[in-house]
C-alpha positions in Angstrom: -22.5 -7.1 -121.2 -20.7 -4.2 -119.9 -19.4 -3.6 -115.8 -21.9 -0.9 -115.1 -24.8 -2.0 -117.5 -24.1 1.0 -119.6 -25.4 -0.9 -122.1 -28.9 -1.9 -121.2 -29.1 2.2 -120.2 -31.8 4.3 -122.5 -29.6 7.3 -122.3 -32.1 9.7 -124.2 -35.1 8.4 -121.6 -32.6 9.2 -118.6 -31.8 12.8 -120.1 -35.3 13.3 -120.9 -36.1 12.6 -117.0 -33.5 15.1 -115.9 -34.1 17.7 -118.5 -30.7 17.8 -120.0 -30.4 18.7 -123.5 -27.6 19.2 -126.2 -24.9 16.8 -126.7 -22.9 15.0 -123.9 -19.2 14.0 -123.9 -16.9 12.4 -122.0 -15.6 16.0 -120.5 -16.2 18.0 -116.7 -18.5 20.2 -118.4 -21.2 16.8 -119.2 -20.1 15.8 -116.0 -21.5 18.8 -113.6 -24.2 19.1 -115.6 -25.4 15.9 -115.6 -24.6 15.5 -111.9 -26.4 18.6 -110.5 -29.3 17.7 -113.2 -29.4 14.0 -111.4 -29.4 15.4 -108.2 -32.3 17.9 -108.9 -34.4 15.2 -110.7 -34.0 12.5 -108.4 -35.3 12.2 -104.7 -33.3 10.1 -102.1 -36.0 7.8 -100.8 -36.6 4.0 -99.2 -40.3 3.7 -99.5 -40.3 0.4 -101.3 -38.5 -1.1 -98.2 -41.4 0.2 -96.2 -43.8 -1.1 -98.9 -42.1 -4.6 -98.3 -40.6 -4.7 -101.5 -36.7 -5.8 -102.4 -34.5 -3.2 -103.4 -33.9 -4.1 -107.0 -30.1 -2.9 -108.7 -30.7 -4.2 -112.1 -30.5 -1.5 -115.1 -34.2 -2.5 -116.0 -35.4 -1.9 -112.5 -33.9 0.9 -112.0 -34.8 2.3 -115.0 -38.8 1.1 -114.6 -38.6 2.8 -111.0 -36.5 5.8 -111.4 -36.8 7.0 -115.1 -40.2 5.8 -116.4 -41.9 6.2 -112.7 -40.4 9.4 -112.0 -39.4 7.9 -108.1 -35.9 8.5 -106.7 -34.1 5.9 -104.6 -31.4 5.4 -102.2 -27.4 5.3 -102.6 -26.9 2.0 -104.5 -30.1 2.9 -106.8 -29.3 6.5 -107.3 -25.4 6.1 -108.1 -25.5 2.7 -109.9 -28.1 4.4 -112.6 -25.3 7.2 -112.4 -22.4 5.0 -113.3 -24.4 3.1 -116.2 -24.7 6.7 -117.5 -21.0 7.8 -116.9 -20.1 4.3 -118.5 -22.6 5.0 -121.7 -21.3 8.6 -122.3 -17.5 7.1 -122.2 -16.2 8.1 -118.9 -13.7 6.5 -116.7 -14.2 5.9 -113.2 -13.9 4.0 -109.7 -16.7 2.8 -107.4 -15.9 3.3 -103.8 -17.3 2.3 -100.5 -18.0 4.6 -97.3 -18.4 4.3 -94.2 -21.2 6.9 -92.9 -19.7 9.3 -89.9 -22.3 12.1 -90.0 -20.4 13.5 -87.1 -20.0 10.5 -85.4 -16.3 8.9 -84.4 -17.9 5.4 -84.2 -16.6 3.1 -86.3 -19.1 1.8 -89.0 -19.4 -0.8 -91.7 -19.2 0.2 -95.1 -22.3 0.7 -96.4 -22.5 3.6 -99.0 -21.6 4.2 -102.4 -20.1 6.9 -104.1 -17.7 7.3 -107.3 -14.4 8.5 -108.4 -14.6 10.2 -112.1 -11.7 10.9 -114.6 -12.6 14.1 -116.4 -10.1 16.7 -118.2 -7.0 15.7 -116.4 -8.3 15.6 -112.9 -10.0 13.3 -110.9 -13.8 14.1 -109.2 -15.6 12.7 -106.1 -19.1 12.2 -107.3 -22.3 10.9 -105.4 -25.5 11.8 -106.0 -27.2 9.6 -103.6 -26.2 10.9 -100.1 -29.4 12.4 -99.4 -29.6 15.4 -97.0 -26.3 16.8 -97.1 -25.0 15.4 -100.4 -23.0 16.7 -103.1 -24.7 18.7 -105.5 -22.2 18.6 -108.2 -18.8 16.6 -108.8 -15.9 17.9 -105.8 -12.1 17.9 -106.7 -10.6 14.8 -105.6 -7.5 16.5 -104.0 -6.2 16.2 -100.2 -7.5 19.7 -98.7 -9.9 20.6 -101.7 -12.6 22.9 -100.9 -15.5 23.9 -102.9 -19.0 26.3 -102.9 -21.7 24.2 -104.2 -24.8 26.4 -104.4 -24.8 27.7 -100.6 -23.3 24.7 -99.6 -19.4 24.4 -99.1 -17.6 20.9 -98.9 -14.2 19.4 -98.7 -12.2 16.5 -98.4 -9.6 15.6 -96.1 -6.6 13.0 -95.7 -6.4 10.5 -92.9 -3.8 8.0 -92.6 -4.0 4.7 -94.6 -5.1 6.3 -97.6 -8.9 7.3 -96.1 -10.2 10.5 -97.7 -13.3 12.2 -96.1 -16.1 14.0 -97.2 -17.1 17.2 -95.1 -19.8 19.8 -95.3 -19.4 23.1 -93.5 -21.8 24.0 -90.6 -22.1 27.2 -88.9 -20.0 25.3 -86.3 -17.4 24.3 -88.4 -16.6 21.0 -90.4 -18.7 18.0 -90.2 -17.7 14.9 -91.1 -20.1 12.9 -93.7 -18.2 9.8 -94.7 -15.0 8.0 -95.1 -13.5 6.0 -97.9 -10.4 4.2 -98.5 -9.0 3.6 -102.3 -10.0 0.1 -102.8 -12.1 -0.2 -105.8 -15.3 -1.6 -105.5 -18.0 -3.0 -108.3 -21.7 -3.9 -108.3 -21.3 -7.2 -107.2 -19.8 -5.3 -103.8 -22.8 -3.1 -103.6 -25.1 -6.0 -104.3 -24.2 -7.6 -100.7 -24.2 -3.7 -98.9 -27.6 -3.6 -100.5 -29.1 -6.8 -98.8 -28.0 -5.9 -95.5 -29.2 -2.1 -96.0 -32.6 -3.2 -97.1 -33.3 -5.6 -94.6 -31.0 -5.9 -91.2 -33.1 -4.8 -88.6 -29.9 -2.4 -87.7 -30.3 -0.4 -90.7 -31.8 3.1 -90.5 -33.7 2.2 -93.6 -36.3 -0.9 -92.8 -37.9 0.9 -89.9 -38.9 4.4 -91.0 -39.3 6.8 -93.6 -36.3 8.4 -95.1 -36.9 11.0 -98.0 -34.4 13.8 -98.4 -33.7 16.5 -101.3 -30.7 18.7 -101.6 -31.3 22.1 -103.6 -28.8 25.1 -103.9 -30.4 26.6 -100.7 -32.1 24.8 -99.0 -32.2 20.8 -97.9 -35.8 19.0 -97.1 -35.8 15.9 -95.0 -38.6 13.6 -94.0 -37.3 11.2 -91.3 -40.2 9.0 -89.7 -42.4 11.5 -88.6 -40.4 14.9 -88.9 -40.3 16.8 -91.6 -37.4 19.5 -91.8 -35.8 21.9 -94.0 -32.3 23.7 -93.1 -30.5 26.5 -94.7 -26.9 27.1 -94.6 -26.9 29.7 -92.0 -28.0 26.9 -89.5 -31.7 28.1 -89.6 -33.9 25.1 -89.8 -38.1 24.5 -89.8 -39.8 21.4 -88.6 -42.8 19.9 -88.5 -44.8 16.5 -87.9 -46.3 14.9 -90.3 -49.6 12.9 -90.0 -50.4 9.5 -91.8 -53.1 11.5 -93.9 -50.9 14.5 -95.0 -48.0 11.9 -95.9 -48.8 11.2 -100.0 -49.4 15.1 -100.2 -46.5 16.2 -98.6 -44.2 13.9 -100.9 -45.6 15.4 -103.9 -45.7 18.7 -102.7 -42.2 18.8 -100.9 -40.2 15.9 -103.1 -42.1 15.3 -106.1 -42.9 11.6 -105.6 -46.5 10.6 -106.4 -48.0 7.1 -105.4 -50.5 5.3 -106.8 -53.4 5.4 -104.4 -52.6 1.8 -103.6 -49.4 2.7 -102.7 -50.2 5.7 -100.7 -53.1 4.0 -98.7 -50.2 0.9 -97.7 -47.6 3.7 -97.0 -50.2 5.8 -94.4 -50.7 2.2 -92.9 -47.0 2.0 -92.4 -46.2 5.3 -91.4 -49.0 5.2 -88.8 -47.8 2.0 -87.0 -44.3 3.9 -86.3 -45.6 7.1 -85.2 
């Protein structure tokens, strides 16, 4: 069995799900293409937790949910599926653990997953599972690196003790997204993180709906009862969503189609939290 379960992956089904055709090989062009297509195809979402189901990280469960059922997932689901794809194609990479900042200087636990990937003689930060402010494509893993992706700009800054910070450029300046150190992480590490994030009462994902999608020119986000869109110039729009309108909004804005039973159950949970 491979470390990242690439041997269990149905690569053809995955590529069809993200709409990518042609040959894939372990080079930068493929890495960029797969990263962009993955972000475009899979929304960030925590709906299984709200529906009272465990977040399963086995490759069979990830493929059943995200590929066959056309759902999304949160960071461990997204990036573990992506890691299996990279392994299957033949990339060399390392798992990373990150402390989410989102502009705060508060020390938070390591609860986010990202990947450092080697391609064409360089190293690249890849992350298809950060949600609303996530990368669209690989970012050069270099101190001081900056890159424009669609209408968004990202950068990497270095701090003491070999800590790196992924940042997003806001109209008012750089905004820290998350910080990560050099220690390699493995699937068993993410299993422990996943248990905390999906069950602990202090987790931001156990008490409210969180669904997000990033596109080259707009970010869509549903957090609790509030649906918002944000653009690179700082313009935002926001509206409250009623429980009876939730399933239609998920379908229209995030391309998530729920069964009637799941839609009804989610509306009840959603209603109790609004």
